[in-house]
C-alpha positions in Angstrom: -0.1 0.1 0.1 1.2 3.7 -0.7 2.1 5.3 2.1 0.2 8.6 2.7 1.6 11.2 5.1 -1.1 13.5 5.1 -4.5 14.0 2.9 -6.4 17.0 2.6 -9.9 16.7 3.5 -12.0 19.8 3.4 -11.8 23.5 4.3 -14.8 26.0 5.5 -14.8 29.8 5.5 -17.0 31.7 7.7 -17.3 35.0 6.7 -19.7 36.3 9.1 -17.3 35.3 12.0 -13.8 35.7 9.7 -12.7 32.2 10.2 -11.3 29.7 8.0 -10.7 26.2 9.1 -8.9 23.1 7.0 -9.1 19.4 7.8 -6.4 17.0 7.4 -6.2 13.5 7.9 -2.7 12.9 8.8 -0.6 9.7 9.4 2.4 9.1 11.8 4.3 6.1 13.4 2.0 6.6 16.2 -0.9 6.1 13.9 -3.8 7.9 12.2 -5.1 11.2 13.6 -7.5 14.1 12.4 -6.0 17.8 12.2 -8.3 20.8 12.5 -6.8 23.9 12.0 -8.8 26.9 12.7 -7.9 30.7 11.8 -9.4 33.5 12.9 -8.5 37.3 13.4 -8.9 37.5 17.2 -10.5 40.7 18.0 -11.7 39.9 21.6 -9.7 39.3 24.5 -10.6 35.8 24.8 -9.9 34.9 21.1 -6.1 33.8 20.7 -6.5 33.6 16.9 -7.6 30.1 16.4 -6.3 27.0 17.1 -5.7 23.3 16.4 -7.7 19.9 17.4 -6.1 16.6 17.1 -8.4 13.9 17.4 -6.4 10.3 17.3 -8.2 7.6 15.3 -7.9 4.1 15.4 -5.4 2.5 13.7 -8.2 0.4 11.4 -10.4 3.3 11.0 -10.6 2.9 7.4 -12.1 -0.8 7.6 -15.5 -0.7 5.4 -15.3 3.0 4.8 -16.1 4.9 1.8 -16.0 8.6 1.5 -19.6 8.9 2.2 -19.4 6.9 5.4 -16.4 8.4 6.7 -17.9 11.8 5.8 -20.8 11.1 8.2 -18.8 11.7 11.3 -18.0 15.4 10.1 -20.2 18.5 10.6 -22.1 19.6 7.2 -19.6 22.3 6.7 -16.9 19.8 6.2 -19.4 16.8 5.0 -19.6 17.1 1.0 -16.1 18.3 0.3 -15.1 14.7 2.0 -17.5 13.0 0.1 -16.2 14.4 -2.9 -12.9 13.8 -2.0 -10.7 11.6 -4.7 -7.5 11.1 -3.0 -9.5 9.9 0.1 -11.6 7.9 -2.2 -8.2 6.4 -3.6 -7.0 5.8 -0.3 -9.8 4.0 1.1 -10.0 1.9 -2.0 -6.5 0.8 -1.5 -6.6 0.4 2.2 -9.6 -1.9 1.9 -8.5 -3.9 -1.0 -11.0 -2.5 -3.4 -9.8 -2.4 -6.9 -11.4 0.1 -9.6 -12.4 -1.8 -12.6 
């Protein structure tokens, strides 16, 4: 199987709150994880300009998954992009032993 380091999954821009979020599926020697980077200008005292959220995944998170089923774990702001992500689809097909005809 081709070794991936990261697959960009989706992004979202919230114009009302001047916020931009990017979601990436990452792989490391310690296992797979999701990385959500949130960028915001931060005009209030309690705002630090965004942040990064890391969510560890089980090593076999891909088993039986398709882009459609994988996308269901995310909010609507990311879901459609994940469903249509060709790089994710190729990874899931390869990881699950499915071949394109």
